[in-house]
N, C-alpha and C positions, 0 to 999 in steps of 0.2 A: 660511581654511577651518579649521573646528574638527577636533579629532582624531577624533571619532566619525564625522564625514562621511568623512574620509580612510580610516578603517578599513573602512567600508561600501564605498567606492569600490574600495579595494584587494581586498576580498573578492569583489566582483562581477567584477572584472577577472580574478582567478585562476580563478573559476568559469567564466567565458566561455572562457578559454584551455583549461581542462581539458575542457570539453564540445566544443570545436572538434575535438579529437583523437578524439572518439567518434562522429563523424558518418558512420556507414555501416558496412557489413559488410566493407569492404576487398575484396580479391580480384577485383573485376570481375564480369562476367556469368557465369552458371552454364552457359549454352549459347550457341552461335553464335560469331561472330568475337570474339576476345579471351578466350574461355572457357579455363579451365584444362583441360589434357588429362586424359582418363580414365586410370585406373591402367594403366600399360603392360603389355601382354601378358595382360590379364585378360578373360575372357568371363564375364559375369554375367547373371542373369535371375531370373524368378519363374515357377514352374510352378503354374498356377492356372486353374480354369474356374469362376470365381465364388467358389471356396473353394480354399485351398492344397492342392496335391497332394503327398502323401508318397510318396517312392520314389527311384529311381535315374535320373540324367540322364546321357546319353552325349554326348561331343563327338568327332567324327571329322574329321580334317583331309583336305586334298585332295592329299596326296602319292601317288606311284604305288603305294606300299605303305602304305595308310592307317594312321595312328596313332589309336588309340581311347583316350580317357580317360573315366573315369566318376567320379561323385560322388553322394552322397545329399543330397536336399533337406533344408533346415532345416524346423522346424515351421511357419514362415510360407510355405513353398514356395520360398524363395530358394535359389540355388545359385551357385557360382563355380568357374571353372577357371583355372589358370595355363596360358596358351597358349604359353609359351616353347618354341621348337623346333618348333612345329606349322606346317604349310604352309597359308597362306591360299589361297582364301577358306574361311572356316569357316562352316558353315550358321548361319542366324539362330536 
């Protein structure tokens, strides 16, 4: 074999090995069995009726003396609560 052919063969081998490590997004499925769990103790959502709703969102737990938390929606209507310490079930 001549040295040019060896260099091309070596380059293609290195390229193939490099691309083999890039075959996919990793992590597994985004939902269903084997999916990564959602952020622990977070309640998230979007307030919208065709368009984002700007305002305050409340979260009330199911304890005998209900705990209420509130947050303001972002410009896209999204909101999130840290539900640590709240008693489930929390309303959807």
